[in-house]
Structure formats: structure tokens, C-alpha cells
N, C-alpha and C positions, 0 to 999 in steps of 0.2 A: 360530376360532383366537385364542389369547391370548398375550400377551407382557408382560413387565414394562415395557419401554420401546420405544416406536416413534419412530424418528428420521426426519424428512422432510428429505432432503438430505444429500449425501455430500461436502460441501466441508470446509474446515478445522474449522468448528464441528461439523458432523454426524459426521464420522468420528472426531474426537477424543472426542466424547461417547460414541459407540457403543463404542469400545475401552475407555474408562475404566469405563463401566457394566458391560461384560462382565467386566472384571477385578475389579469389586466384587461379582460374583456374580449380576448381573441377566441375565435372558433379554432379548435385544435383536434387534430387526428394524430395518433401515435401508432406506428406499426412495430410489433415485436413478434418475431417468428418462433422465439423459444419461450423463456419465462422472464417476466419483468424483474427488475433488480440487477440484471446484467452480471458481469463477471464478479463484481465486488460481493454481491449478496449470494449468488448461487455457486460460484466456483473460485472465490478469492477471499477477500477480507474477512467476512463473517465466519464462514466454515473453518478457515485456518485459525482464527483467534479462538474459536470454540475448542478445536482440538488442542491448541497450546494451553488454554486455561485448564483443560482436563489433564494433560500430561504434567503440567506444573504442579498441580494438586497431588498427583500420584507420586511425583518425585519428591514432594515435600515431606513425605512420610519419614524420611531420614531425620527430620527436624522435630517430629512430633514429641519425642521424649523430653526434649528441652522445655516444651510447653506443658508437660504433664499429661500428654495424651498417649495412652499405651494401646496399641492395637497389633495383632499378630496375623500373619498369613493374608496380608492385604493384596488383592489381585486387581488386574486391569481388564475389564471387559470391553474390548474395542468395538464389538458390534453394538453394544449399548451406547457407547460414545457417539458413534455415527448416527444412530437413531436420534439421540438428543440433539445432535448438530442439525439434522434435517428438520426436527420440530421447530427449532429456533428460526431456521431459514424460511420454512413455510409460514410461520407466524408473521415474520417481517415482510414476506412477499405479499401476504394477504393485506397487510397494512398499506402497502404501496398501491395495490389494486383498488382499495377503498378510497385512498386519496384521489386517484385518477377519476374514479367514478363520481365522487362527491364534487369534483371540480368541473365535471361535465365534459371530460376528454373522451373522445371516441377512440377506443382501442381496437386495432385491427390485428388479429392473430395470424399474421402472414408475413412472408418476405416482401420487402418493398424495394423498388429500384427506380432510379431517376430515368425518365423516358424522353426528356427534353427540357427546354427552359420552362421552369415552374410546373413541370408535369411529373407525376408520380404514378407508377402502376403497383397496386397492391391487392392481392387476392382477386386478380382478374378485373379490378376496377381501376379506371383512370381518374386521377384526382388532380385538379388544378389548385395550386397553393400560392398564396402571395409570398410566402417564405418557406424555405425547407431548411431543417437543421439535421445534419448528419451526426448521429450519436451511436454509431454502430459498434463501438467498443474495439476490443483487440482479442487476439488468440495467442496461445503460447507459440513462441518462435521455435522452428525445428532446428535440429543439430545435424548438419550434413556430413555424417560419417556412416560407414557401413554398419548395418544392423540396428541403427537407431530407431527407424520406423517400425521395424519388426519386433524388437525386444524391449524397448524402453517405454516408460510412462512419462507423461507430462504432468503438470500440477493438476489439471482437470481430472485425470485418472486417479491420482492419489486421493483427491477430495471426494471422489464418487464412491469409493468403497475401500475397506481396509486392504493393505498389502499383505499377502501371505508369504512373508519372507522375514528371517531373523537378521538378514544383512541387507543393507541398502547403500547404493552408491548414488550420490547427488552430484550431477554435472552442472556446475554453476554456483559460484559463491556469492551471489547477490542477495537481495532482500528475501525472495521466496526460498531460495536454496538454504540460506542460514536459518530461517524460521522452521523449515521442514526438518532440518538437521536436529534442531532442538527437540522437536516432537518425537522423532524416531529414537533419539538417544534416551530421552526420558521415559519412553515406553519399552525400553530394554533391548533395542536393536543395536547391532554393530553398524556404525555409520562411517562412511568416508565421503569427504567433500573434495571435488576436483575443480579448481578454479584456474582459468587460463591467465588471468592477470597475476601480478607478483604479490597480491594480497587480497583478502576478503573485502567486500564492500568498497571497491577502489574509488567510488565517487565520494566517500567520506574521508575524514582525516585519518592519517596513519595511526594516530593514537587509539582511536576507536577500533580500527581494523585489527591492530595488534592485541588489544584487550579482548576483543570478541574471539579471536582465534584461540587465545589462552583459555577463555571460559569454555569454549567448545571442547578443547582438548581435555580439560578437567572433567567434562561429561563423557569422556571416552571417544570423542569424534576424531578421526584421523583427517587432518587438514593438509591438502597438497595444493600449493600454489604454483604458478608457472607450469601448469600441467595441461598438456594438449591431448585430448581424447582422440584416438585413432580408430577404434573399433568397439562395438558393443555386442555382446552375446547374451544369452538368456541368464547366465549366472555370474557375469563379470563385465567390467569395462577395462579395456586396454588403453594405456595412456603413456605418453612420453613425459617423463618427469623433468624437473629442473636441470638435472644432470644429464638429460637426454637419454637416460637408460629407459628402456621399455619395461613397463610394469603392468600388473593386473590388480584391480581392486575388486574383490569378490562381493556379490550381491545383486539384487534386482536394481536396475538403473532407473533413476528419475532425472529427467532433463528440465532444468530451470535456467535457460540462458536468455531470458527476456521475453517480451511480447511484441507483436507487430500488429499494426492497424488492420482491422477486418473490413477492408474497403473494396475487395476484389469484385464482388457481385452487386455492386450498387449502381451500375450503369453510368459511372462517372465519365466514361469515354463519350457518351451521348452529348455531353456539354463541354467537351474539350479538355477534361481533366484526366489524370493518369490513374487507372485502377490499381489497387494493391499497394498504394502508397499513402502515408498519412497526409491529410489535407493541411495546407499552409493557410494561415489566417492572419488578420490584423489583430490589434488589441481588443477589438470588439467581437472576435470570433467569426468575422466575415471573410469569406474566401474572395478570390478575384472576381467572382460573380456576385453582384449586389443582393441577390435574392437567396443566395446559398450560404449557410453558416455551418460551422462544425465545432463540436466540443467533445471533451473526454479523450479517450485513447485513440479515436479516429483522427484526431487532430495532432499535428506535429507539436511535441512539447512534453510537458509534465504528464506522467501517467499515475495519477492519484485520484481516488474516488472523490474526496472533498474538493479537489481542484476542479474535477470534472463538473460537479454540481454547480460550483461557484461560477465557472466560466460559461456554463449553459444559461444560467440566470442572467449573466451580463449580456449574452447574445439576445435574449428576449427583451431586456430593457433597452437595448440599442434598436431593435425592431420597432419598439413602441415609442422611442424617443423620449423617455422619461428623464434621462440623465442620472439615474440612480444606479450605481454600480458597486459591486463588491470589490475591495482592493485586493488584487491578485499578486501584489509585489511581496507579500509575506505569507509563505505557504509552509506549514509544519510538515516535516517528513518523519514518520514514526516507523520503527521496526520492532516487531514484538518477539524478538529473540529473548533468551534468558541468559544474561540480563537484557532489559529493554534499552532501546536507543531512541533518542529524540533530538532532531536537528531543526532549527528555525533560522532562516536568514543565511547569509553568507559569511562564515567566520573570516574569510580572507579580507573583508572590508574593515575588520577591526584593527585599531592601533593600540588598544589596551585590552587586557583581559583580566578576569577574576575567576578563581576556582574555589569550589568547596567540595570536600570529600565526604561522601555519604556515610563513611564509617563513623563520623562524628554526629550524625543525625539520629536523635532519639527514636523517631518513628521507624526508621530503617533498621535500627538495632533490634527493636521490638519484633519487627516482621521477619528478622533473620536474613535480611537482604542488605547488609550494611556495606557491601562493596560497591564501588562506582564513584561517579562525581557529576557535578554540573559546572559548566564553564560558560561565562557570559563575555560578550565582546562589545566594546563601544568605540565610537569614532573619536576624533580629536576634540569634539565639542562635549563629549561625555554621553551622547545619545547611544542607546543600545542598538546594535545592528544585527546581532546574531547570538544564538546559544546553542550548545551541544551538551547532551547529558547521556549518561550510561549508568544503568542500575535498575534495581527492582522498582517498578511503578513510575519511572521517570517520564513515560508517555503523557502522564497527567500534568506534567509541569509545562508542557509546550503551550498551553493556552495562555498562561500568564505572560510568558516571554513574547509570544506572537502579538498579544494585545499591546504590550509595552513598546515593542519595535514599531508596530503600525501607528501608534499614536505619538511616536516621537519622544517617548519618555527617556530620561537619563537614568544612569545607574543610581544616582542619588535619589531620584524620584522613587525608584523601586525600593531602595534600601531604607528610605525614611517612611515607608508604609508599614504599619504594624502587620506582621504576619503571625497567624495563630500557632500556638505550640501545644502539643507536639504534632507537627505535620511534616510531610515531605517537602511541601512547597516553601517552607521557611528557608530551605536551602538556596532558593533563588535570591533571597535578600542577602544571605551570607556571601554568596558569590559576588553580588554587586558590591558589598562592603569591602570585599577583598581587593577590589580595584584600588581602593584608597588605603589599604593596609589596616582596615578597621574590623575585619571579621571577628566576631565574638568567640567562636569556637575554633579558632585557628592559632596555633602557637607561633 
């Protein structure tokens, strides 16, 4: 059997590549041994955000009286929430399957592995492909401490079914850990976050880390940084605190210490590559082998669903020689904690910055989420190079700043564009005006 492109994995990278390739006139086969949609749809982005939307709504009951809404004995049915989550996931999964079918992609429901140069074995069939794209995704990274494998859950387990525990210990203060901390706290659990680094979200600015830690503590979350977990039992996690004293955090333990590329069983050794490691590629997602490409979490680099899809499309465009590429230099990074966080570009590149506090934004005040800020950064020519924001709904601001940065717009370009009122996004213009000391709502 022959095909132009064989895709291993049906997640954001895999199905985006398959559909684009089919639309470019290529014959395409895609192998997925689990469910299309990958981690993002089935065990990551979508289910997590559904749970967080639900818990935020439940937590907002404290603010209902201010809005004239009076309700007593409001309860949280977690079984119903998980059912609703699965309904959304199933509907989106069905949409992806329909897209693949409509594009003419042959979907193989089986594990696939590379068996040699341009050779794939899937479901007992040997396929020869002009190109192969590895989009096998990633899986939660383990924590090598006693008791972790026996007693702890990973994010996959948390999203599969409700946790039957009133106390939760989250090991890892990265994106997933902080998002789950919000969910558990807002649904009434006692939560502790143990982070090995000296602050939460260490890849972001210290300002954001400090503000998020404070927000979590206001929700009742115990935050322990510089904490090294040494043992996990059924009802507690033991750790060495910053002062080196051994302590115990009570509760069911959830491990969120990152993800690793799922490349162990792909037969990479048959073509001289190392199994179990993320694949290294050039800017076109091509590996050291001219016929083999990689995109998404299986590739070394950014682990974000939207980056995975874009990079996979670029791989296909390179195979086809169209010269049409998505610009991967500006990638929004969004965190759906409460408050939300949105970062675009590299703030370290900025020589000037402007800030606007959301407490002065009318829409934020109406929504009761008037804490937070947006900060924009520009270079010496005035061009925007980055933005960071924290507050209710700020993930929706990333689109404007990403477009402005990618198109080389200056802070004056954005500030001189009429922004509708009352909206959250008018805060972007205010932040740009602040660079010149002209922000309307800043004393």
C-alpha cells in the first residue's frame, strides 16, 4: 500500500496536517490508536477549561447578591459536570472525524510504527509513504519518588473521573498544577501546591508569579515553593520544605510535573533515531531525514495545541513546496487560572513598557473581576514586541497583541485605533498610551 503522507497521531498536529495535506491534493493516511483529538481534546485543554468554567460559575455565587440574584442552598454536582465535559469532548471529537472523512483522509484505528526508510507498519499492513509526519503527542511525566506510581494520580486520571477526596495535594506549580488548584479550591476542597522552584510558573515574570500565588492563597490554597517531595502515601505527600524541615501535606496527590514526548514505541531506532526522546527538527519541522517530519509535543520545543497545529500545517506546506507558512515567531501562551494569564512574545526584548490596571476598566468592574493588569512592551523604534496580562477574561486580549506584534505595529498604531467601550480590550489601547504618558484613565 502506498500514500503520499502518513501521519502518526490524530491530535491537534496530526489532524491539522492530514486535512491540509488532503486539501493540497495529497493522498493521506492517519493512524490513531486511541481517540482523535489527542491530549488537548480528550485529556487536556478542553476538559480542563470545561471544569474551570464550571467551578468559576459555582464560586461566583458569592457575588450574585451584588447583581441582584438571590439563591440559597446552591450545590455542586460534580458527576453532572463530568458528564457535561464528556458531551462537549465527544461533540468536538465527532467534528474532527467528520473533517477527516470529508477531506478524504484514510483513518487507521491502530498503533503505527516506522519500520524503515519511508516504511510504516499499522494494523498489520505495511505502507510506503513519500513523507511521514510524527505527531504522537506526549504523556504526563512521572515523578521518581517512592509511592508515586502506586498512590498518585496524573492529570489524565483527574480529568477521567471525579476525585473522591476533600483534600488534594498538587505536586508541580506549573500551568496544569495551578489550573487544577483553582478547580479544586473553587469546588470546596482543601488544596496544597508543592513546587520545587522558588516560585509558581517560573517561566513567567516574577510579578505574575507573585500575584498568582497571592490569588491562590486568597482562595484558600496552601502554596509551598522550594519544596522537594520525598515520598507519597495514600493520604499525604511528604516533602522537604524551604527550611529543609520534613513536612506532610494531607490529601490525595496529583502529579503535574510536565509532559514528555510519546516516542518510545514508534520504531525510531529502525531509522537511526533515539526512541523516547522528542524529535529535533529544522524550522520546517523536518528531522535529519528528509522524508520524516515531526510536529506537536513529539517535537522538541513548544508544547501548545495551537502551536502544534500551526507547525504541522507548515510541515505540509514545506512538503508541497507552496512557500505559504504560518508565522511561528509570535505564539500566545494562555493560562486559565482564576485570574487568567496571557503572555505574548518575549517581554525581555522590550525597552519601554506601558501598563493599565483593570480596576479602572468599566467592563471589568461590571463583571466583578476588576483586579489585574495588562502590560505592553515595545522596542527602541516603538514597535510592540510583547504583552503580558493577568485578570478576568484577559486570555481574549492575546489575539490583538499577537496580531499587532506579528504585523510590526507600533504602540502608537494600536493607541490611535478606536477601541469600543465598554470592553476589556480597550485596556490594550490604554496600556499602549501609557508608554507615552497619555493613558486616559490613569492619574
